[in-house]
PDBQT receptor file of N, H, CA, C and O in Angstrom, charges set to zero:
ATOM      1  N   MET A   1      83.741 213.286 223.983  1.00  0.00    +0.000 N 
ATOM      2  CA  MET A   1      82.811 212.833 222.931  1.00  0.00    +0.000 C 
ATOM      3  C   MET A   1      82.518 211.336 223.047  1.00  0.00    +0.000 C 
ATOM      4  O   MET A   1      81.665 210.815 222.329  1.00  0.00    +0.000 OA
ATOM      5  N   GLY A   2      83.225 210.639 223.953  1.00  0.00    +0.000 N 
ATOM      6  H   GLY A   2      83.918 211.063 224.537  1.00  0.00    +0.000 HD
ATOM      7  CA  GLY A   2      83.030 209.199 224.083  1.00  0.00    +0.000 C 
ATOM      8  C   GLY A   2      81.613 208.834 224.513  1.00  0.00    +0.000 C 
ATOM      9  O   GLY A   2      81.102 207.771 224.161  1.00  0.00    +0.000 OA
ATOM     10  N   ASN A   3      80.979 209.735 225.284  1.00  0.00    +0.000 N 
ATOM     11  H   ASN A   3      81.395 210.598 225.570  1.00  0.00    +0.000 HD
ATOM     12  CA  ASN A   3      79.632 209.439 225.767  1.00  0.00    +0.000 C 
ATOM     13  C   ASN A   3      78.612 209.428 224.628  1.00  0.00    +0.000 C 
ATOM     14  O   ASN A   3      77.599 208.733 224.699  1.00  0.00    +0.000 OA
ATOM     15  N   PHE A   4      78.886 210.197 223.590  1.00  0.00    +0.000 N 
ATOM     16  H   PHE A   4      79.709 210.762 223.532  1.00  0.00    +0.000 HD
ATOM     17  CA  PHE A   4      77.929 210.320 222.494  1.00  0.00    +0.000 C 
ATOM     18  C   PHE A   4      78.192 209.334 221.363  1.00  0.00    +0.000 C 
ATOM     19  O   PHE A   4      77.518 209.367 220.334  1.00  0.00    +0.000 OA
ATOM     20  N   ALA A   5      79.179 208.452 221.557  1.00  0.00    +0.000 N 
ATOM     21  H   ALA A   5      79.727 208.424 222.393  1.00  0.00    +0.000 HD
ATOM     22  CA  ALA A   5      79.544 207.525 220.479  1.00  0.00    +0.000 C 
ATOM     23  C   ALA A   5      78.395 206.563 220.165  1.00  0.00    +0.000 C 
ATOM     24  O   ALA A   5      78.212 206.180 219.010  1.00  0.00    +0.000 OA
ATOM     25  N   TRP A   6      77.624 206.171 221.178  1.00  0.00    +0.000 N 
ATOM     26  H   TRP A   6      77.773 206.483 222.116  1.00  0.00    +0.000 HD
ATOM     27  CA  TRP A   6      76.531 205.214 220.951  1.00  0.00    +0.000 C 
ATOM     28  C   TRP A   6      75.307 205.890 220.340  1.00  0.00    +0.000 C 
ATOM     29  O   TRP A   6      74.396 205.215 219.860  1.00  0.00    +0.000 OA
ATOM     30  N   LEU A   7      75.284 207.245 220.359  1.00  0.00    +0.000 N 
ATOM     31  H   LEU A   7      76.023 207.794 220.750  1.00  0.00    +0.000 HD
ATOM     32  CA  LEU A   7      74.091 207.966 219.916  1.00  0.00    +0.000 C 
ATOM     33  C   LEU A   7      73.920 207.873 218.404  1.00  0.00    +0.000 C 
ATOM     34  O   LEU A   7      72.794 207.832 217.909  1.00  0.00    +0.000 OA
ATOM     35  N   LEU A   8      75.040 207.839 217.661  1.00  0.00    +0.000 N 
ATOM     36  H   LEU A   8      75.955 207.872 218.063  1.00  0.00    +0.000 HD
ATOM     37  CA  LEU A   8      74.954 207.834 216.195  1.00  0.00    +0.000 C 
ATOM     38  C   LEU A   8      74.298 206.563 215.662  1.00  0.00    +0.000 C 
ATOM     39  O   LEU A   8      73.336 206.669 214.902  1.00  0.00    +0.000 OA
ATOM     40  N   PRO A   9      74.771 205.361 216.022  1.00  0.00    +0.000 N 
ATOM     41  CA  PRO A   9      74.105 204.152 215.511  1.00  0.00    +0.000 C 
ATOM     42  C   PRO A   9      72.657 204.044 215.971  1.00  0.00    +0.000 C 
ATOM     43  O   PRO A   9      71.807 203.553 215.228  1.00  0.00    +0.000 OA
ATOM     44  N   VAL A  10      72.370 204.498 217.189  1.00  0.00    +0.000 N 
ATOM     45  H   VAL A  10      73.061 204.896 217.792  1.00  0.00    +0.000 HD
ATOM     46  CA  VAL A  10      70.992 204.430 217.692  1.00  0.00    +0.000 C 
ATOM     47  C   VAL A  10      70.088 205.339 216.871  1.00  0.00    +0.000 C 
ATOM     48  O   VAL A  10      69.007 204.926 216.451  1.00  0.00    +0.000 OA
ATOM     49  N   SER A  11      70.526 206.580 216.641  1.00  0.00    +0.000 N 
ATOM     50  H   SER A  11      71.404 206.916 216.983  1.00  0.00    +0.000 HD
ATOM     51  CA  SER A  11      69.711 207.513 215.861  1.00  0.00    +0.000 C 
ATOM     52  C   SER A  11      69.571 207.027 214.424  1.00  0.00    +0.000 C 
ATOM     53  O   SER A  11      68.522 207.203 213.803  1.00  0.00    +0.000 OA
ATOM     54  N   LEU A  12      70.626 206.417 213.897  1.00  0.00    +0.000 N 
ATOM     55  H   LEU A  12      71.478 206.274 214.401  1.00  0.00    +0.000 HD
ATOM     56  CA  LEU A  12      70.572 205.881 212.536  1.00  0.00    +0.000 C 
ATOM     57  C   LEU A  12      69.547 204.752 212.454  1.00  0.00    +0.000 C 
ATOM     58  O   LEU A  12      68.752 204.693 211.516  1.00  0.00    +0.000 OA
ATOM     59  N   THR A  13      69.571 203.859 213.442  1.00  0.00    +0.000 N 
ATOM     60  H   THR A  13      70.217 203.907 214.204  1.00  0.00    +0.000 HD
ATOM     61  CA  THR A  13      68.613 202.749 213.468  1.00  0.00    +0.000 C 
ATOM     62  C   THR A  13      67.188 203.268 213.588  1.00  0.00    +0.000 C 
ATOM     63  O   THR A  13      66.286 202.789 212.901  1.00  0.00    +0.000 OA
ATOM     64  N   VAL A  14      66.988 204.254 214.467  1.00  0.00    +0.000 N 
ATOM     65  H   VAL A  14      67.721 204.643 215.025  1.00  0.00    +0.000 HD
ATOM     66  CA  VAL A  14      65.654 204.832 214.651  1.00  0.00    +0.000 C 
ATOM     67  C   VAL A  14      65.177 205.482 213.358  1.00  0.00    +0.000 C 
ATOM     68  O   VAL A  14      64.011 205.353 212.985  1.00  0.00    +0.000 OA
ATOM     69  N   THR A  15      66.085 206.186 212.673  1.00  0.00    +0.000 N 
ATOM     70  H   THR A  15      67.032 206.291 212.976  1.00  0.00    +0.000 HD
ATOM     71  CA  THR A  15      65.720 206.834 211.418  1.00  0.00    +0.000 C 
ATOM     72  C   THR A  15      65.311 205.809 210.371  1.00  0.00    +0.000 C 
ATOM     73  O   THR A  15      64.317 206.000 209.670  1.00  0.00    +0.000 OA
ATOM     74  N   ILE A  16      66.074 204.715 210.258  1.00  0.00    +0.000 N 
ATOM     75  H   ILE A  16      66.882 204.560 210.827  1.00  0.00    +0.000 HD
ATOM     76  CA  ILE A  16      65.758 203.670 209.278  1.00  0.00    +0.000 C 
ATOM     77  C   ILE A  16      64.422 203.020 209.625  1.00  0.00    +0.000 C 
ATOM     78  O   ILE A  16      63.586 202.817 208.745  1.00  0.00    +0.000 OA
ATOM     79  N   LEU A  17      64.216 202.694 210.900  1.00  0.00    +0.000 N 
ATOM     80  H   LEU A  17      64.896 202.859 211.614  1.00  0.00    +0.000 HD
ATOM     81  CA  LEU A  17      62.951 202.087 211.328  1.00  0.00    +0.000 C 
ATOM     82  C   LEU A  17      61.784 203.018 211.024  1.00  0.00    +0.000 C 
ATOM     83  O   LEU A  17      60.748 202.577 210.526  1.00  0.00    +0.000 OA
ATOM     84  N   PHE A  18      61.950 204.311 211.325  1.00  0.00    +0.000 N 
ATOM     85  H   PHE A  18      62.792 204.670 211.730  1.00  0.00    +0.000 HD
ATOM     86  CA  PHE A  18      60.905 205.294 211.070  1.00  0.00    +0.000 C 
ATOM     87  C   PHE A  18      60.582 205.357 209.583  1.00  0.00    +0.000 C 
ATOM     88  O   PHE A  18      59.414 205.419 209.199  1.00  0.00    +0.000 OA
ATOM     89  N   GLY A  19      61.622 205.341 208.745  1.00  0.00    +0.000 N 
ATOM     90  H   GLY A  19      62.571 205.291 209.058  1.00  0.00    +0.000 HD
ATOM     91  CA  GLY A  19      61.417 205.365 207.299  1.00  0.00    +0.000 C 
ATOM     92  C   GLY A  19      60.667 204.139 206.811  1.00  0.00    +0.000 C 
ATOM     93  O   GLY A  19      59.784 204.244 205.960  1.00  0.00    +0.000 OA
ATOM     94  N   VAL A  20      61.018 202.968 207.351  1.00  0.00    +0.000 N 
ATOM     95  H   VAL A  20      61.735 202.882 208.042  1.00  0.00    +0.000 HD
ATOM     96  CA  VAL A  20      60.342 201.728 206.950  1.00  0.00    +0.000 C 
ATOM     97  C   VAL A  20      58.877 201.770 207.357  1.00  0.00    +0.000 C 
ATOM     98  O   VAL A  20      58.002 201.392 206.577  1.00  0.00    +0.000 OA
ATOM     99  N   VAL A  21      58.605 202.227 208.579  1.00  0.00    +0.000 N 
ATOM    100  H   VAL A  21      59.316 202.534 209.213  1.00  0.00    +0.000 HD
ATOM    101  CA  VAL A  21      57.222 202.291 209.070  1.00  0.00    +0.000 C 
ATOM    102  C   VAL A  21      56.405 203.260 208.224  1.00  0.00    +0.000 C 
ATOM    103  O   VAL A  21      55.277 202.956 207.839  1.00  0.00    +0.000 OA
ATOM    104  N   VAL A  22      56.977 204.428 207.935  1.00  0.00    +0.000 N 
ATOM    105  H   VAL A  22      57.894 204.676 208.248  1.00  0.00    +0.000 HD
ATOM    106  CA  VAL A  22      56.265 205.426 207.133  1.00  0.00    +0.000 C 
ATOM    107  C   VAL A  22      55.988 204.883 205.737  1.00  0.00    +0.000 C 
ATOM    108  O   VAL A  22      54.900 205.078 205.196  1.00  0.00    +0.000 OA
ATOM    109  N   SER A  23      56.980 204.197 205.150  1.00  0.00    +0.000 N 
ATOM    110  H   SER A  23      57.864 204.038 205.589  1.00  0.00    +0.000 HD
ATOM    111  CA  SER A  23      56.783 203.623 203.814  1.00  0.00    +0.000 C 
ATOM    112  C   SER A  23      55.670 202.580 203.841  1.00  0.00    +0.000 C 
ATOM    113  O   SER A  23      54.826 202.549 202.945  1.00  0.00    +0.000 OA
ATOM    114  N   GLY A  24      55.664 201.729 204.861  1.00  0.00    +0.000 N 
ATOM    115  H   GLY A  24      56.350 201.754 205.589  1.00  0.00    +0.000 HD
ATOM    116  CA  GLY A  24      54.624 200.708 204.977  1.00  0.00    +0.000 C 
ATOM    117  C   GLY A  24      53.247 201.328 205.110  1.00  0.00    +0.000 C 
ATOM    118  O   GLY A  24      52.297 200.884 204.465  1.00  0.00    +0.000 OA
ATOM    119  N   LEU A  25      53.135 202.354 205.945  1.00  0.00    +0.000 N 
ATOM    120  H   LEU A  25      53.907 202.714 206.469  1.00  0.00    +0.000 HD
ATOM    121  CA  LEU A  25      51.846 203.022 206.116  1.00  0.00    +0.000 C 
ATOM    122  C   LEU A  25      51.413 203.686 204.816  1.00  0.00    +0.000 C 
ATOM    123  O   LEU A  25      50.237 203.638 204.455  1.00  0.00    +0.000 OA
ATOM    124  N   ALA A  26      52.360 204.307 204.112  1.00  0.00    +0.000 N 
ATOM    125  H   ALA A  26      53.315 204.346 204.406  1.00  0.00    +0.000 HD
ATOM    126  CA  ALA A  26      52.025 204.968 202.849  1.00  0.00    +0.000 C 
ATOM    127  C   ALA A  26      51.503 203.957 201.835  1.00  0.00    +0.000 C 
ATOM    128  O   ALA A  26      50.532 204.230 201.129  1.00  0.00    +0.000 OA
ATOM    129  N   VAL A  27      52.146 202.783 201.759  1.00  0.00    +0.000 N 
ATOM    130  H   VAL A  27      52.934 202.561 202.333  1.00  0.00    +0.000 HD
ATOM    131  CA  VAL A  27      51.697 201.740 200.827  1.00  0.00    +0.000 C 
ATOM    132  C   VAL A  27      50.295 201.271 201.204  1.00  0.00    +0.000 C 
ATOM    133  O   VAL A  27      49.439 201.104 200.335  1.00  0.00    +0.000 OA
ATOM    134  N   CYS A  28      50.059 201.057 202.505  1.00  0.00    +0.000 N 
ATOM    135  H   CYS A  28      50.754 201.192 203.211  1.00  0.00    +0.000 HD
ATOM    136  CA  CYS A  28      48.736 200.612 202.958  1.00  0.00    +0.000 C 
ATOM    137  C   CYS A  28      47.675 201.644 202.603  1.00  0.00    +0.000 C 
ATOM    138  O   CYS A  28      46.616 201.293 202.083  1.00  0.00    +0.000 OA
ATOM    139  N   TRP A  29      47.952 202.912 202.880  1.00  0.00    +0.000 N 
ATOM    140  H   TRP A  29      48.813 203.196 203.303  1.00  0.00    +0.000 HD
ATOM    141  CA  TRP A  29      46.984 203.961 202.575  1.00  0.00    +0.000 C 
ATOM    142  C   TRP A  29      46.737 204.036 201.076  1.00  0.00    +0.000 C 
ATOM    143  O   TRP A  29      45.604 204.251 200.648  1.00  0.00    +0.000 OA
ATOM    144  N   TRP A  30      47.794 203.859 200.264  1.00  0.00    +0.000 N 
ATOM    145  H   TRP A  30      48.715 203.685 200.612  1.00  0.00    +0.000 HD
ATOM    146  CA  TRP A  30      47.658 203.925 198.811  1.00  0.00    +0.000 C 
ATOM    147  C   TRP A  30      46.772 202.793 198.309  1.00  0.00    +0.000 C 
ATOM    148  O   TRP A  30      45.924 203.005 197.442  1.00  0.00    +0.000 OA
ATOM    149  N   LEU A  31      46.967 201.582 198.854  1.00  0.00    +0.000 N 
ATOM    150  H   LEU A  31      47.655 201.410 199.558  1.00  0.00    +0.000 HD
ATOM    151  CA  LEU A  31      46.138 200.439 198.441  1.00  0.00    +0.000 C 
ATOM    152  C   LEU A  31      44.683 200.665 198.838  1.00  0.00    +0.000 C 
ATOM    153  O   LEU A  31      43.777 200.401 198.047  1.00  0.00    +0.000 OA
ATOM    154  N   ILE A  32      44.451 201.150 200.059  1.00  0.00    +0.000 N 
ATOM    155  H   ILE A  32      45.187 201.364 200.702  1.00  0.00    +0.000 HD
ATOM    156  CA  ILE A  32      43.081 201.426 200.513  1.00  0.00    +0.000 C 
ATOM    157  C   ILE A  32      42.454 202.501 199.631  1.00  0.00    +0.000 C 
ATOM    158  O   ILE A  32      41.290 202.394 199.244  1.00  0.00    +0.000 OA
ATOM    159  N   PHE A  33      43.235 203.545 199.311  1.00  0.00    +0.000 N 
ATOM    160  H   PHE A  33      44.181 203.632 199.625  1.00  0.00    +0.000 HD
ATOM    161  CA  PHE A  33      42.736 204.639 198.484  1.00  0.00    +0.000 C 
ATOM    162  C   PHE A  33      42.342 204.131 197.104  1.00  0.00    +0.000 C 
ATOM    163  O   PHE A  33      41.267 204.464 196.603  1.00  0.00    +0.000 OA
ATOM    164  N   LYS A  34      43.207 203.326 196.484  1.00  0.00    +0.000 N 
ATOM    165  H   LYS A  34      44.079 203.056 196.891  1.00  0.00    +0.000 HD
ATOM    166  CA  LYS A  34      42.915 202.781 195.157  1.00  0.00    +0.000 C 
ATOM    167  C   LYS A  34      41.675 201.900 195.200  1.00  0.00    +0.000 C 
ATOM    168  O   LYS A  34      40.826 201.970 194.311  1.00  0.00    +0.000 OA
ATOM    169  N   ARG A  35      41.569 201.063 196.242  1.00  0.00    +0.000 N 
ATOM    170  H   ARG A  35      42.258 201.005 196.964  1.00  0.00    +0.000 HD
ATOM    171  CA  ARG A  35      40.421 200.166 196.367  1.00  0.00    +0.000 C 
ATOM    172  C   ARG A  35      39.133 200.975 196.546  1.00  0.00    +0.000 C 
ATOM    173  O   ARG A  35      38.095 200.634 195.980  1.00  0.00    +0.000 OA
ATOM    174  N   THR A  36      39.209 202.051 197.340  1.00  0.00    +0.000 N 
ATOM    175  H   THR A  36      40.052 202.329 197.801  1.00  0.00    +0.000 HD
ATOM    176  CA  THR A  36      38.026 202.884 197.571  1.00  0.00    +0.000 C 
ATOM    177  C   THR A  36      37.603 203.576 196.283  1.00  0.00    +0.000 C 
ATOM    178  O   THR A  36      36.416 203.620 195.957  1.00  0.00    +0.000 OA
ATOM    179  N   VAL A  37      38.576 204.118 195.548  1.00  0.00    +0.000 N 
ATOM    180  H   VAL A  37      39.540 204.082 195.813  1.00  0.00    +0.000 HD
ATOM    181  CA  VAL A  37      38.261 204.803 194.292  1.00  0.00    +0.000 C 
ATOM    182  C   VAL A  37      37.638 203.821 193.312  1.00  0.00    +0.000 C 
ATOM    183  O   VAL A  37      36.651 204.147 192.653  1.00  0.00    +0.000 OA
ATOM    184  N   ARG A  38      38.203 202.624 193.209  1.00  0.00    +0.000 N 
ATOM    185  H   ARG A  38      39.005 202.360 193.745  1.00  0.00    +0.000 HD
ATOM    186  CA  ARG A  38      37.672 201.617 192.297  1.00  0.00    +0.000 C 
ATOM    187  C   ARG A  38      36.255 201.237 192.714  1.00  0.00    +0.000 C 
ATOM    188  O   ARG A  38      35.382 201.048 191.868  1.00  0.00    +0.000 OA
ATOM    189  N   HIS A  39      36.031 201.128 194.022  1.00  0.00    +0.000 N 
ATOM    190  H   HIS A  39      36.740 201.282 194.710  1.00  0.00    +0.000 HD
ATOM    191  CA  HIS A  39      34.710 200.765 194.537  1.00  0.00    +0.000 C 
ATOM    192  C   HIS A  39      33.689 201.831 194.143  1.00  0.00    +0.000 C 
ATOM    193  O   HIS A  39      32.591 201.510 193.690  1.00  0.00    +0.000 OA
ATOM    194  N   PHE A  40      34.060 203.106 194.320  1.00  0.00    +0.000 N 
ATOM    195  H   PHE A  40      34.953 203.367 194.688  1.00  0.00    +0.000 HD
ATOM    196  CA  PHE A  40      33.132 204.184 193.987  1.00  0.00    +0.000 C 
ATOM    197  C   PHE A  40      32.910 204.274 192.481  1.00  0.00    +0.000 C 
ATOM    198  O   PHE A  40      31.814 204.604 192.029  1.00  0.00    +0.000 OA
ATOM    199  N   ASN A  41      33.955 203.979 191.705  1.00  0.00    +0.000 N 
ATOM    200  H   ASN A  41      34.845 203.710 192.073  1.00  0.00    +0.000 HD
ATOM    201  CA  ASN A  41      33.812 204.024 190.251  1.00  0.00    +0.000 C 
ATOM    202  C   ASN A  41      32.843 202.950 189.768  1.00  0.00    +0.000 C 
ATOM    203  O   ASN A  41      31.996 203.224 188.919  1.00  0.00    +0.000 OA
ATOM    204  N   THR A  42      32.956 201.740 190.294  1.00  0.00    +0.000 N 
ATOM    205  H   THR A  42      33.645 201.518 190.984  1.00  0.00    +0.000 HD
ATOM    206  CA  THR A  42      32.060 200.665 189.878  1.00  0.00    +0.000 C 
ATOM    207  C   THR A  42      30.655 200.929 190.409  1.00  0.00    +0.000 C 
ATOM    208  O   THR A  42      29.670 200.525 189.792  1.00  0.00    +0.000 OA
ATOM    209  N   LYS A  43      30.564 201.604 191.547  1.00  0.00    +0.000 N 
ATOM    210  H   LYS A  43      31.365 201.933 192.047  1.00  0.00    +0.000 HD
ATOM    211  CA  LYS A  43      29.259 201.904 192.127  1.00  0.00    +0.000 C 
ATOM    212  C   LYS A  43      28.535 202.953 191.281  1.00  0.00    +0.000 C 
ATOM    213  O   LYS A  43      27.315 202.910 191.126  1.00  0.00    +0.000 OA
ATOM    214  N   GLY A  44      29.316 203.900 190.732  1.00  0.00    +0.000 N 
ATOM    215  H   GLY A  44      30.307 203.935 190.858  1.00  0.00    +0.000 HD
ATOM    216  CA  GLY A  44      28.704 204.993 189.984  1.00  0.00    +0.000 C 
ATOM    217  C   GLY A  44      28.119 204.544 188.656  1.00  0.00    +0.000 C 
ATOM    218  O   GLY A  44      27.155 205.133 188.170  1.00  0.00    +0.000 OA
ATOM    219  N   LYS A  45      28.700 203.497 188.063  1.00  0.00    +0.000 N 
ATOM    220  H   LYS A  45      29.483 203.018 188.459  1.00  0.00    +0.000 HD
ATOM    221  CA  LYS A  45      28.242 203.078 186.737  1.00  0.00    +0.000 C 
ATOM    222  C   LYS A  45      26.953 202.267 186.802  1.00  0.00    +0.000 C 
ATOM    223  O   LYS A  45      26.439 201.840 185.768  1.00  0.00    +0.000 OA
TER     224      LYS A  45
C-alpha cells in the first residue's frame, strides 16, 4: 500500500481545487444571470 500513499493527498487537493473552481463558476454565472434578468426587466418597462 506504500505506493498509493501519495494518492490520497493528491486526490484530496484535486477535489478541493475542483470544488473551488465550480463554486467560482457558479457565482459568475449567477451574477451574469441576475444582471441579464435585471437588464430585461428594465428593458420591458
